[in-house]
C-alpha positions as CSV (number, residue, x, y, z in Angstrom):
1,X,118.6,266.3,-150.3
2,X,121.5,264.9,-151.6
3,X,125.3,266.3,-150.1
4,X,127.7,268.8,-152.1
5,X,130.7,267.3,-153.7
6,X,133.5,267.3,-151.5
7,X,131.8,267.3,-148.0
8,X,132.3,264.7,-146.5
9,X,129.5,263.4,-144.3
10,X,130.6,261.1,-141.4
11,X,128.4,258.6,-142.8
12,X,128.8,254.6,-141.3
13,X,131.6,253.2,-143.2
14,X,132.8,248.9,-143.3
15,X,135.1,247.4,-142.9
16,X,138.1,248.3,-146.0
17,X,139.9,244.9,-145.5
18,X,137.7,242.1,-145.7
19,X,139.7,239.4,-143.1
20,X,141.3,236.7,-145.7
21,X,141.3,239.8,-148.5
22,X,144.4,238.9,-150.3
23,X,143.5,240.1,-154.0
24,X,145.3,242.4,-156.4
25,X,141.4,244.2,-156.8
26,X,140.5,246.6,-154.4
27,X,138.6,245.9,-151.6
28,X,134.9,248.2,-152.8
29,X,135.5,246.1,-155.4
30,X,135.2,242.3,-153.8
31,X,132.0,244.1,-151.4
32,X,130.2,245.3,-154.8
33,X,131.0,243.6,-157.9
34,X,130.3,239.5,-155.9
35,X,130.3,240.1,-152.5
36,X,133.7,239.4,-151.2
37,X,133.7,236.0,-152.9
38,X,137.6,235.3,-152.6
39,X,137.3,235.8,-148.6
40,X,134.7,233.3,-148.0
41,X,135.7,229.3,-148.7
42,X,135.2,228.3,-151.8
43,X,131.9,227.2,-152.3
44,X,132.7,224.1,-153.9
45,X,133.7,221.2,-150.9
46,X,133.0,218.0,-153.4
47,X,135.3,215.5,-152.9
48,X,135.4,215.0,-156.8
49,X,138.7,214.0,-157.8
50,X,141.2,216.5,-159.5
51,X,144.0,215.5,-162.0
52,X,145.9,213.6,-160.2
53,X,143.6,211.2,-159.5
54,X,142.6,210.7,-162.7
55,X,144.8,210.0,-165.3
56,X,144.2,207.2,-166.8
57,X,147.7,207.2,-169.4
58,X,150.5,208.3,-169.7
59,X,152.1,209.0,-172.6
60,X,155.7,208.5,-173.1
61,X,157.2,211.2,-174.8
62,X,161.5,211.4,-172.6
63,X,162.3,211.6,-176.1
64,X,161.2,215.4,-177.9
65,X,162.0,218.4,-177.6
66,X,161.6,220.4,-174.2
67,X,160.8,223.4,-176.3
68,X,157.8,221.9,-177.9
69,X,158.8,219.6,-181.3
70,X,155.4,218.7,-182.8
71,X,153.8,215.9,-181.5
72,X,152.2,213.5,-182.8
73,X,148.2,212.8,-181.5
74,X,147.1,209.6,-179.5
75,X,144.4,207.7,-181.6
76,X,141.3,209.8,-182.6
77,X,142.0,212.2,-181.2
78,X,141.1,215.7,-182.7
79,X,144.3,217.1,-184.1
80,X,145.3,219.4,-181.3
81,X,148.9,219.3,-182.5
82,X,152.2,221.1,-180.3
83,X,153.3,224.0,-182.1
84,X,157.3,224.4,-183.0
85,X,159.1,226.6,-180.2
86,X,159.5,229.6,-181.4
87,X,162.2,230.6,-182.8
88,X,163.7,233.4,-180.8
89,X,162.3,236.6,-183.7
90,X,164.7,239.9,-183.3
91,X,162.2,242.9,-182.2
92,X,162.1,244.0,-185.2
93,X,160.4,241.3,-186.8
94,X,157.3,242.0,-189.0
95,X,154.2,242.3,-186.9
96,X,151.1,239.1,-187.2
97,X,148.6,241.0,-189.9
98,X,146.4,243.2,-187.6
99,X,148.6,243.8,-185.1
100,X,150.6,246.6,-186.6
101,X,150.7,249.0,-183.2
102,X,154.4,249.7,-180.8
103,X,153.0,248.1,-177.4
104,X,151.5,250.1,-175.0
105,X,154.2,250.4,-171.3
106,X,152.8,249.0,-168.2
107,X,151.0,251.9,-166.2
108,X,149.1,253.6,-163.9
109,X,147.4,256.4,-165.4
110,X,144.3,257.6,-164.8
111,X,143.5,257.6,-168.5
112,X,142.9,254.9,-171.7
113,X,146.6,254.5,-172.3
114,X,146.6,253.7,-176.4
115,X,149.3,253.0,-178.9
116,X,151.0,256.3,-181.0
117,X,149.0,256.6,-183.8
118,X,145.6,255.8,-182.5
119,X,142.9,258.4,-181.2
120,X,140.2,257.6,-178.8
121,X,137.0,258.6,-177.9
122,X,133.9,258.4,-175.5
123,X,131.0,256.9,-176.7
124,X,128.6,257.1,-174.0
125,X,129.2,257.1,-169.7
126,X,127.0,255.6,-166.9
127,X,124.2,257.9,-167.4
128,X,124.2,258.9,-170.9
129,X,120.0,259.8,-171.8
130,X,119.5,256.8,-174.8
131,X,115.3,256.8,-174.7
132,X,113.7,260.0,-175.6
133,X,112.5,262.4,-173.1
134,X,115.1,261.3,-170.7
135,X,116.9,264.0,-168.9
136,X,121.3,264.2,-168.9
137,X,123.1,262.6,-166.1
138,X,123.5,264.8,-162.8
139,X,124.8,263.7,-159.9
140,X,123.0,265.5,-157.3
141,X,119.4,264.9,-158.6
142,X,119.4,260.6,-159.8
143,X,116.2,259.0,-159.7
144,X,114.9,255.5,-160.8
145,X,112.9,256.9,-163.5
146,X,115.9,259.0,-164.5
147,X,118.1,255.8,-164.9
148,X,115.3,253.6,-166.6
149,X,116.2,255.4,-170.3
150,X,119.7,256.3,-169.2
151,X,122.4,254.6,-169.7
152,X,123.2,251.8,-166.9
153,X,126.5,251.2,-164.8
154,X,128.9,249.1,-165.3
155,X,129.1,248.7,-168.8
156,X,130.6,244.9,-168.9
157,X,129.9,242.5,-172.1
158,X,129.7,244.1,-175.2
159,X,128.7,243.5,-179.1
160,X,128.3,245.3,-182.0
161,X,125.9,244.2,-184.4
162,X,124.5,245.6,-188.2
163,X,121.4,247.3,-189.2
164,X,121.7,246.1,-192.4
165,X,118.4,248.1,-194.2
166,X,120.7,251.4,-192.3
167,X,123.4,252.3,-194.0
168,X,126.1,254.2,-191.5
169,X,123.9,252.9,-188.2
170,X,125.0,249.7,-185.9
171,X,123.2,248.6,-183.1
172,X,125.5,248.0,-179.1
173,X,124.2,245.8,-176.5
174,X,126.2,245.8,-172.7
175,X,125.7,244.8,-170.5
176,X,125.2,246.3,-166.8
177,X,127.6,244.0,-164.2
178,X,126.7,245.7,-160.9
179,X,126.2,248.8,-158.9
180,X,128.8,250.3,-156.8
181,X,126.9,253.1,-154.5
182,X,129.3,254.2,-152.3
183,X,131.2,255.5,-155.5
184,X,127.6,256.5,-157.5
185,X,125.7,258.5,-154.3
186,X,126.6,261.3,-152.6
187,X,126.3,261.0,-148.6
188,X,125.4,256.7,-149.0
189,X,125.7,255.2,-145.7
190,X,126.4,251.3,-146.9
191,X,124.2,250.2,-143.6
192,X,121.2,252.8,-144.3
193,X,120.0,252.9,-147.7
194,X,117.0,254.8,-149.3
195,X,114.8,253.9,-151.4
196,X,115.3,256.2,-153.9
197,X,119.2,254.8,-154.2
198,X,118.0,251.3,-154.1
199,X,115.4,252.1,-157.1
200,X,118.5,254.0,-159.1
201,X,120.3,250.5,-158.8
202,X,117.6,248.0,-159.7
203,X,117.1,250.4,-162.7
204,X,121.5,250.7,-163.5
205,X,121.3,246.8,-163.9
206,X,120.4,245.0,-166.7
207,X,121.2,245.9,-170.7
208,X,121.2,248.8,-172.7
209,X,120.1,247.7,-176.9
210,X,121.8,251.5,-178.0
211,X,121.5,252.6,-181.8
212,X,124.7,254.1,-183.2
213,X,126.1,256.4,-185.9
214,X,129.0,256.0,-187.4
215,X,132.0,258.2,-189.0
216,X,132.7,256.9,-192.2
217,X,136.6,258.4,-191.8
218,X,137.2,256.6,-188.4
219,X,136.4,254.7,-185.7
220,X,134.1,256.8,-184.1
221,X,130.6,255.9,-182.6
222,X,127.5,258.3,-181.7
223,X,124.8,257.3,-179.6
224,X,121.4,258.2,-181.8
225,X,119.4,259.5,-178.9
226,X,115.5,258.5,-178.8
227,X,115.8,255.5,-181.2
228,X,112.9,252.6,-181.8
229,X,115.6,250.1,-180.8
230,X,116.8,251.8,-178.2
231,X,116.1,250.3,-174.8
232,X,116.8,249.5,-171.5
233,X,116.6,246.0,-169.4
234,X,116.7,246.6,-165.5
235,X,116.0,244.5,-162.4
236,X,112.8,244.7,-162.4
237,X,111.4,244.4,-166.3
238,X,109.5,241.4,-166.5
239,X,111.4,237.9,-168.2
240,X,110.0,234.5,-169.0
241,X,111.7,231.3,-168.0
242,X,111.5,229.1,-170.7
243,X,112.6,225.2,-171.3
244,X,112.6,221.9,-169.1
245,X,113.1,223.3,-165.7
246,X,110.0,226.1,-166.8
247,X,106.9,225.7,-164.0
248,X,109.2,223.7,-161.9
249,X,107.9,223.9,-157.8
250,X,111.6,225.2,-157.5
251,X,111.2,228.7,-159.2
252,X,107.3,229.3,-157.6
253,X,107.2,232.2,-155.2
254,X,104.3,234.1,-154.1
255,X,104.4,236.7,-156.1
256,X,104.6,234.2,-158.9
257,X,103.3,230.6,-158.3
258,X,103.5,229.8,-162.0
259,X,107.6,229.9,-161.5
260,X,107.4,231.2,-165.4
261,X,107.9,234.7,-164.7
262,X,110.6,236.9,-162.8
263,X,111.5,240.4,-163.1
264,X,114.8,241.5,-163.7
265,X,118.1,239.8,-164.7
266,X,121.0,240.4,-162.2
267,X,124.8,241.0,-162.0
268,X,125.2,240.4,-166.4
269,X,128.5,239.7,-167.2
270,X,130.0,237.7,-170.2
271,X,127.6,237.1,-173.6
272,X,127.3,235.7,-177.3
273,X,125.6,236.5,-179.9
274,X,123.3,234.0,-181.7
275,X,123.2,232.2,-185.3
276,X,119.7,234.0,-185.7
277,X,121.1,236.9,-184.2
278,X,119.4,236.8,-180.3
279,X,122.2,238.4,-177.6
280,X,122.9,236.1,-174.8
281,X,124.0,237.7,-171.5
282,X,125.2,235.5,-168.4
283,X,124.0,236.3,-165.0
284,X,127.0,235.6,-162.9
285,X,127.7,236.6,-158.9
286,X,123.6,237.1,-158.6
287,X,124.2,235.1,-155.0
288,X,125.4,238.5,-152.9
289,X,121.6,240.6,-154.0
290,X,119.7,238.2,-151.7
291,X,120.1,238.1,-147.9
292,X,119.1,235.4,-145.0
293,X,119.8,231.7,-145.9
294,X,121.1,231.1,-142.2
295,X,116.7,231.8,-141.7
296,X,116.6,229.0,-144.1
297,X,116.5,225.4,-142.1
298,X,115.5,222.6,-144.4
299,X,118.8,220.8,-144.2
300,X,118.4,220.2,-148.2
301,X,117.6,223.7,-149.5
302,X,120.3,225.1,-147.2
303,X,123.4,222.9,-148.4
304,X,121.8,223.6,-152.2
305,X,122.1,227.8,-151.3
306,X,125.8,226.9,-149.2
307,X,127.0,225.5,-152.7
308,X,126.0,228.7,-154.2
309,X,127.3,231.0,-151.4
310,X,124.2,233.0,-150.9
311,X,125.2,234.8,-148.0
312,X,123.9,233.3,-144.6
313,X,122.6,237.4,-143.1
314,X,122.4,240.9,-145.0
315,X,123.5,241.5,-148.3
316,X,126.1,243.9,-149.1
317,X,123.4,246.3,-150.2
318,X,120.0,245.8,-148.4
319,X,117.6,245.2,-150.9
320,X,115.9,242.9,-148.9
321,X,114.9,245.5,-146.9
322,X,113.0,247.0,-149.3
323,X,111.7,243.8,-151.9
324,X,111.0,240.9,-149.9
325,X,111.9,239.0,-152.4
326,X,115.6,239.4,-151.5
327,X,115.1,237.5,-148.4
328,X,115.6,234.0,-148.8
329,X,113.8,233.6,-145.2
330,X,110.5,234.4,-147.4
331,X,111.1,233.8,-150.5
332,X,114.0,231.0,-150.2
333,X,113.0,230.5,-154.3
334,X,113.6,233.4,-155.5
335,X,117.6,232.9,-156.0
336,X,116.9,229.9,-157.6
337,X,115.8,232.0,-160.5
338,X,118.7,234.0,-161.0
339,X,121.9,232.2,-162.5
340,X,120.3,231.6,-166.2
341,X,121.9,233.1,-169.6
342,X,119.2,235.4,-170.7
343,X,118.3,236.0,-174.5
344,X,117.1,239.1,-176.0
345,X,116.0,240.1,-179.5
346,X,117.4,243.4,-179.5
347,X,116.1,244.1,-183.0
348,X,113.0,244.5,-181.5
349,X,112.3,246.4,-178.3
350,X,109.0,244.7,-177.8
351,X,109.8,241.2,-177.3
352,X,110.3,239.9,-173.4
353,X,114.3,238.4,-173.0
354,X,113.9,234.8,-171.3
355,X,116.3,233.3,-169.3
356,X,116.7,229.6,-170.7
357,X,116.5,226.9,-168.3
358,X,118.0,224.2,-169.9
359,X,121.5,226.4,-170.7
360,X,121.4,225.3,-166.7
361,X,122.6,227.6,-163.8
362,X,125.4,228.5,-162.2
363,X,127.9,232.1,-162.0
364,X,127.9,232.1,-166.1
365,X,130.4,233.9,-167.5
366,X,130.1,233.5,-170.7
367,X,127.4,231.7,-174.2
368,X,129.5,231.8,-176.8
369,X,128.1,229.5,-180.0
370,X,129.4,228.0,-182.6
371,X,127.5,225.5,-185.0
372,X,128.2,221.6,-185.4
373,X,128.8,219.6,-187.9
374,X,125.2,218.2,-188.9
375,X,123.8,221.7,-187.7
376,X,123.1,221.8,-184.9
377,X,124.2,224.9,-182.4
378,X,126.8,223.8,-179.5
379,X,127.4,227.1,-176.6
380,X,130.2,227.8,-174.6
381,X,129.7,228.4,-170.7
382,X,132.6,229.0,-168.0
383,X,131.3,229.2,-163.9
384,X,133.1,232.0,-163.2
385,X,134.2,230.4,-159.3
386,X,137.1,229.0,-157.8
387,X,136.6,225.3,-158.5
388,X,133.8,225.9,-160.5
389,X,133.5,224.6,-163.8
390,X,133.6,224.5,-167.8
391,X,130.4,223.4,-169.5
392,X,128.7,222.5,-173.1
393,X,125.1,222.6,-174.5
394,X,124.1,221.3,-178.0
395,X,120.8,221.1,-179.0
396,X,119.0,218.1,-180.1
397,X,117.5,220.3,-183.6
398,X,119.1,222.3,-186.5
399,X,119.6,225.4,-187.4
400,X,117.9,226.9,-189.6
401,X,119.1,229.8,-191.8
402,X,116.8,232.9,-193.2
403,X,115.6,236.1,-191.8
404,X,112.1,234.6,-192.5
405,X,109.7,233.9,-189.6
406,X,109.5,230.2,-189.3
407,X,112.7,229.9,-189.3
408,X,113.4,232.4,-186.5
409,X,110.8,230.9,-184.3
410,X,112.3,227.6,-185.1
411,X,115.7,228.9,-183.9
412,X,114.0,230.9,-181.1
413,X,113.2,227.1,-179.4
414,X,116.9,225.4,-180.3
415,X,118.0,227.2,-176.5
416,X,114.9,225.1,-175.2
417,X,116.0,221.4,-175.9
418,X,119.2,220.0,-175.9
419,X,121.9,218.2,-174.2
420,X,123.6,219.9,-171.5
421,X,127.2,218.7,-170.4
422,X,130.4,219.2,-168.0
423,X,134.0,219.0,-169.1
424,X,135.8,216.8,-167.1
425,X,140.1,217.4,-168.2
426,X,142.9,214.7,-168.4
427,X,146.5,215.5,-168.5
428,X,149.6,213.0,-170.3
429,X,151.7,213.9,-167.7
430,X,152.6,211.7,-164.6
431,X,151.4,213.2,-161.7
432,X,154.6,213.5,-160.2
433,X,156.2,215.9,-163.1
434,X,153.2,218.9,-161.8
435,X,154.1,219.9,-158.6
436,X,153.0,223.0,-158.4
437,X,155.4,225.1,-159.6
438,X,155.0,226.3,-163.3
439,X,157.7,224.2,-164.3
440,X,157.0,222.3,-167.7
441,X,156.5,218.5,-167.6
442,X,159.3,217.3,-169.2
443,X,157.2,216.6,-172.8
444,X,157.5,220.6,-173.0
445,X,153.7,221.2,-172.8
446,X,150.8,221.5,-169.9
447,X,148.3,219.6,-172.9
448,X,146.1,216.0,-172.8
449,X,142.9,214.9,-173.3
450,X,139.1,215.4,-172.3
451,X,135.4,214.1,-172.1
452,X,132.1,216.0,-172.2
453,X,129.9,214.6,-169.0
454,X,126.4,214.4,-170.3
455,X,124.2,216.1,-167.5
456,X,120.9,216.2,-168.5
457,X,118.4,216.2,-171.8
458,X,115.2,217.5,-172.6
459,X,113.5,216.3,-169.4
460,X,116.1,212.8,-168.8
461,X,118.4,213.3,-166.0
462,X,122.3,211.9,-166.9
463,X,122.8,211.9,-163.1
464,X,122.0,209.3,-160.4
465,X,119.9,211.0,-157.7
466,X,118.6,214.1,-159.2
467,X,115.7,214.9,-161.6
468,X,116.5,216.5,-164.6
469,X,114.9,220.3,-162.9
470,X,116.6,219.6,-160.3
471,X,120.2,219.2,-162.7
472,X,118.9,222.2,-164.2
473,X,118.1,224.8,-161.1
474,X,120.8,222.7,-158.7
475,X,123.8,222.3,-162.0
476,X,126.8,222.8,-160.1
477,X,125.5,219.9,-158.0
478,X,124.8,218.2,-160.5
479,X,128.1,218.2,-161.9
480,X,129.9,217.6,-158.4
481,X,128.4,214.3,-158.7
482,X,129.7,213.1,-162.3
483,X,133.3,214.4,-160.8
484,X,134.3,217.6,-162.9
485,X,137.3,219.1,-163.2
486,X,138.1,221.9,-161.4
487,X,139.6,224.7,-162.4
488,X,140.6,227.7,-161.7
489,X,137.3,230.7,-162.4
490,X,136.5,229.7,-165.8
491,X,135.0,233.1,-166.9
492,X,134.9,234.1,-171.4
493,X,134.7,230.8,-173.4
494,X,135.3,232.1,-177.1
495,X,135.1,229.8,-179.8
496,X,137.5,230.9,-182.7
497,X,135.6,232.2,-185.6
498,X,137.9,230.1,-187.9
499,X,139.7,227.2,-187.0
500,X,136.1,226.1,-183.9
501,X,139.3,225.8,-181.5
502,X,137.6,227.2,-178.2
503,X,139.4,229.9,-176.0
504,X,138.9,229.7,-172.2
505,X,139.5,232.4,-169.8
506,X,140.7,231.0,-166.3
507,X,141.6,234.5,-164.1
508,X,143.1,233.4,-161.5
509,X,142.4,230.7,-157.9
510,X,144.5,232.0,-155.4
511,X,143.8,228.6,-153.1
512,X,144.9,226.4,-155.7
513,X,146.9,223.7,-153.5
514,X,146.2,225.3,-150.0
515,X,145.4,222.9,-147.0
516,X,142.0,221.3,-147.7
517,X,141.9,222.1,-151.8
518,X,142.5,220.7,-155.0
519,X,146.2,220.7,-155.7
520,X,147.5,221.3,-158.8
521,X,146.7,219.4,-162.4
522,X,147.8,219.7,-165.5
523,X,144.9,221.9,-166.7
524,X,145.5,224.0,-163.5
525,X,149.5,223.8,-162.5
526,X,150.3,226.4,-160.2
527,X,149.1,226.6,-156.2
528,X,148.6,230.5,-155.3
529,X,146.9,231.0,-158.7
530,X,147.1,234.5,-158.4
531,X,147.4,235.8,-162.5
532,X,145.3,233.2,-163.9
533,X,146.3,231.3,-167.8
534,X,144.4,230.6,-171.0
535,X,143.6,227.2,-172.1
536,X,143.2,225.9,-175.9
537,X,140.5,223.4,-176.6
538,X,140.0,221.0,-179.6
539,X,137.1,218.7,-180.2
540,X,137.3,215.4,-182.1
541,X,137.2,216.5,-185.9
542,X,137.1,219.6,-185.2
543,X,133.0,219.2,-184.4
544,X,131.3,221.5,-181.7
545,X,129.1,218.2,-180.8
546,X,131.8,215.7,-180.2
547,X,131.8,214.3,-175.9
548,X,135.8,214.1,-176.5
549,X,138.3,217.0,-177.2
550,X,142.5,217.4,-177.2
551,X,143.5,219.8,-175.4
552,X,146.4,222.5,-173.9
553,X,147.2,225.8,-171.6
554,X,147.8,228.1,-174.6
555,X,149.7,230.9,-172.1
556,X,150.3,230.3,-168.2
557,X,150.3,234.1,-167.5
558,X,152.5,236.6,-165.1
559,X,155.7,238.2,-165.0
560,X,158.1,236.6,-168.1
561,X,160.9,236.6,-165.8
562,X,159.2,234.6,-163.4
563,X,160.3,231.0,-164.3
564,X,156.4,229.6,-163.7
565,X,154.7,231.6,-166.4
566,X,154.7,230.1,-170.6
567,X,154.1,232.2,-173.1
568,X,152.7,229.5,-176.3
569,X,156.9,228.6,-176.2
570,X,157.4,232.3,-177.1
571,X,160.7,234.0,-176.2
572,X,159.4,235.2,-173.5
573,X,162.0,238.3,-173.3
574,X,160.0,239.7,-176.2
575,X,156.1,239.9,-174.2
576,X,154.2,242.1,-172.4
577,X,153.3,240.6,-169.1
578,X,150.1,239.8,-168.6
579,X,148.3,239.1,-165.7
580,X,143.9,237.5,-164.8
581,X,142.7,237.2,-168.5
582,X,139.0,237.5,-168.0
583,X,137.2,238.4,-171.9
584,X,138.6,236.8,-174.9
585,X,138.2,238.2,-178.2
586,X,139.6,237.9,-182.1
587,X,140.0,239.8,-184.5
588,X,139.0,239.9,-188.0
589,X,142.6,237.9,-188.9
590,X,142.1,235.6,-186.2
591,X,144.0,237.2,-183.6
592,X,143.0,236.5,-179.9
593,X,142.6,239.5,-177.6
594,X,142.3,239.2,-173.7
595,X,141.5,242.1,-171.3
596,X,142.3,241.8,-167.6
597,X,140.3,242.4,-164.2
598,X,142.8,242.3,-161.3
599,X,146.3,242.8,-162.4
600,X,148.8,241.6,-159.7
601,X,151.8,242.5,-161.0
602,X,151.3,246.5,-160.6
603,X,150.3,248.3,-163.4
604,X,146.4,249.0,-164.4
605,X,144.6,246.5,-165.9
606,X,144.2,246.6,-169.5
607,X,143.8,245.1,-173.5
608,X,146.2,242.6,-175.2
609,X,147.0,240.8,-178.5
610,X,148.5,237.5,-179.0
611,X,148.8,235.7,-182.3
612,X,147.7,231.9,-182.3
613,X,149.4,231.1,-185.7
614,X,153.4,231.3,-187.5
615,X,156.3,231.8,-185.6
616,X,154.9,234.8,-183.0
617,X,152.5,232.5,-181.7
618,X,152.7,233.2,-178.4
619,X,154.0,236.9,-178.7
620,X,151.7,238.9,-176.0
621,X,151.7,242.2,-176.7
622,X,149.5,245.3,-175.0
623,X,147.4,247.5,-176.9
624,X,146.1,249.7,-174.3
625,X,145.8,250.5,-170.5
626,X,141.8,251.8,-168.7
627,X,142.7,254.5,-165.4
628,X,142.9,253.6,-162.0
629,X,140.4,251.7,-160.4
630,X,139.1,250.2,-163.7
631,X,139.3,246.9,-165.0
632,X,139.1,245.8,-168.6
633,X,135.6,244.9,-170.6
634,X,134.3,243.7,-173.9
635,X,136.1,244.1,-175.9
636,X,135.5,244.3,-179.9
637,X,137.5,243.6,-182.6
638,X,136.7,245.0,-186.1
639,X,138.3,246.1,-188.9
640,X,137.9,250.3,-187.7
641,X,137.5,249.9,-184.3
642,X,138.6,248.2,-180.7
643,X,135.6,248.7,-178.3
644,X,136.1,248.5,-174.9
645,X,134.1,249.1,-171.3
646,X,136.2,250.6,-168.1
647,X,134.6,249.4,-165.6
648,X,133.9,250.8,-162.1
649,X,137.2,253.3,-162.9
650,X,137.7,255.5,-159.2
651,X,136.8,251.3,-157.4
652,X,139.7,251.7,-155.0
653,X,139.8,251.7,-151.1
654,X,138.6,254.1,-149.4
655,X,137.0,255.2,-152.4
656,X,133.4,257.8,-152.4
657,X,131.0,260.1,-154.2
658,X,132.6,262.7,-152.7
659,X,136.2,261.2,-152.2
660,X,137.0,259.3,-155.8
661,X,139.2,257.2,-156.7
662,X,139.4,258.3,-160.6
663,X,139.0,261.4,-162.3
664,X,138.1,259.5,-165.4
665,X,136.3,260.1,-168.1
666,X,134.6,264.3,-166.7
667,X,137.9,265.2,-165.2
668,X,138.0,266.2,-161.5
669,X,134.9,267.6,-159.1
670,X,132.3,264.9,-161.7
671,X,132.2,261.6,-160.8
672,X,133.8,258.8,-162.3
673,X,131.5,257.3,-164.6
674,X,131.6,253.3,-166.2
675,X,132.2,255.0,-170.2
676,X,132.1,252.4,-173.2
677,X,135.3,254.1,-175.6
678,X,136.1,253.4,-179.1
679,X,140.3,253.0,-180.8
680,X,141.4,253.9,-184.2
681,X,143.9,253.8,-186.1
682,X,145.1,257.5,-186.7
683,X,144.9,257.2,-191.3
684,X,148.1,258.1,-192.7
685,X,149.3,261.3,-194.1
């Protein structure tokens, strides 16, 4: 019987602060979200060069205005010109369309704090029922069976899809990244979890597909419990492996000698929506769920496991004690079956999700599509790890428009046949001008050119010494070999819906410039980069199939009073402080919205908006903050509402179910519960 709320149990506890913990996130978040990734050496120990070593050509632009005059582009470039430096508009300047709100002041309130003149509503919380016959959430009577029919834990990426034949209804699809058992269960002992707790956690991972009903007069949304489209996908749902690596010996296990069928999806973080209406979900920090990599003796296998950061001893959650597939000593290939992009058809609750091996295996943060000039599908993907890479996939065959069966069957194969690329960036300023302080080079911007290096096409490898199957299963090693540019944790990657420019959230990298680590370069210009930056990339001829691109840093985040920060040339005295960009999205007017994770400026994480054109380009303004211990996930920005997914509220150092770090959303005496929130502007009277 679980202990009653408020009773401390004398359970075994883990150290609050792991050795080397020096991130703005709580140690509790670091343990359960990513297995203390930042407390260990980054898995990328390759010696491939970084910017300071690969600058091929330096353009002399010292005669240009440092403030950012419009620059001529090198021959053959895409047209991504520098924006004129913003003339410092007065504080009463007319806001960009879609951004008519008074910025929220940075704060530490245990609430979702929104602008004056806006309202909010909880749409759904962890444990709320979505399937018929599922009980209401009861913190003292949780079960795996109930959780499999309830909204999952730690909501992350989400999308809101149309239901064309159901007026006033939409389809909400949500990722559930990870579980934090210490604040989910009363009496939880990290050293001795119970089978019931483990099976509840398995059921709380994965995805939720949920029909929602709209309020025609506001931005409210209500779950349609028991709707025929509602679905939970969990850590035990059967999923197909498809594409060129499916059936590989590298993916075979004793439970699946075919190498084509895996149970479940884990650590689902960022995602995307395909032009044919399916949802893509990226498996990110999957490594933390496995154990005992040290028991593997084969040196090649051992090196591959190390490159993906697999734990050498017991896992944090100890799932290996309840299912052999999480024990690498017994099933060394099981980990190879995670770290993929999962494609799900939300309109068909009987369909089997598919892990698309042609998209490569790494810590996927996103998979956002764009149609190429000749009609093919390109996907942009980040690998969320210090010193890892930015990727692109381009399908071999074109996308077919239409909702007919033939078109749909054709499109459902597009992510199995194509070319996988990794990015290499080159700065256009002398290496001596990139000194690690964040000081702008003489030309006034961090910018340059780049190229996409092919890794594999179908069954053909482009990487010497690696087969195509090895490239797909061990994509990080392939990218190491071809000399890709080491980035500062490339997280969400989103193409702009109007311009096609691609925006990359680089969250942070405390190890940039540390002894023995890659130093600053023009795309990652600060040592000890704790605040992150936003990169803007434009393909040559604005074609997503291009092999070359131009790029620039839109934002170098942090305190506006810090000389190392940069806001696209905008007057820094007028912007909101922003730290650790994570997810990005766009509104109907083309403004960029940025959700943060790990704010290192003393405020809670939040959601920010920034115009990308005109005199206010770079004018960052904070729209909201999230509760104590939470990060801002989602977001979805529409004409009617802003949807966010506050994740892991109450995940503060020392927090437990008995002594929670937050009372959001249900108030004192209740467990904190990750939830979906909708925010809308009040109608003017």
